[in-house]
Steps between C-alpha positions, in 0.01 A plus 500: 500500500696258284430128562793300359431137413132586517372193313118518487484842669335390825690763699391777264135392531510490881678834538269665247195375693640622832643828363303608190729800438810278486663396174678166495710406198533121465830392345583145392719341235217277381207630295310185598541582870376855448196401293257548792689789664322836499646799317756645517717197436834457334693207357860566602811343649538564874878510452470790256216717630404755234450783748697798620613524862219564748224444243264332750412589858526133594652195337362167618571136424350192657618138482737589219858524624538136608501404130845656452862446605640721776695736272190544285290576809738780597487637144120490502478672839736775384289560190174500696641742757623732223151547352329539840441855622369421851566131574574152375281224648579132447314194626639152447532155654697421813709182479406303810451134588130559576429651159694213342285243683176687424452359151541127572301524825209689343495318166225256610292783645527739205554244224809676368584378151841371393605833344389703804693264729814522288486878450419563866797297621735663249379848603550433871853368438576818301345731761690730736608516858495843660878546510536392136241749374653772717839435339354499147332832576831648617671362188240694299620822662195533723622582850197568719260222400285322757495124443223334700387139539123447523373194683308275485478575127876445446529810290783753504483864402731786414392860545754754378376855550654798329521849652 
């Protein structure tokens, strides 16, 4: 599996614990992010994946796409789908009034700092609605993707299986 935007490699650690025979390659643009990620790991640009078509059984990214403009999201999805042999799996934030209110309402309870509050609000504003992510997936040339909203977590996922 390829984990794009892997940061500290948490996904690789969890999958490796659950499935010891699995290999998860963590990919991130930042060497600092990947410092704690387990091997194999690769510093690379998600827009220019250095892999041939269908190099990985699965390509996964979590909480990554909302950092980009719509056209970039479609480009990223197309690239991810190209290097996936079996499926592309994406998990991101759903833009919803409840998730937007979550940070200010829970700040006293969790003691969110100023940066967390700011980044959280920016991320929710940049998040996706189901129809938007469905359209971006189609713009990427992916026709049979399932886009699902997950509540109460206010997450949204894309699963694009290949034959």
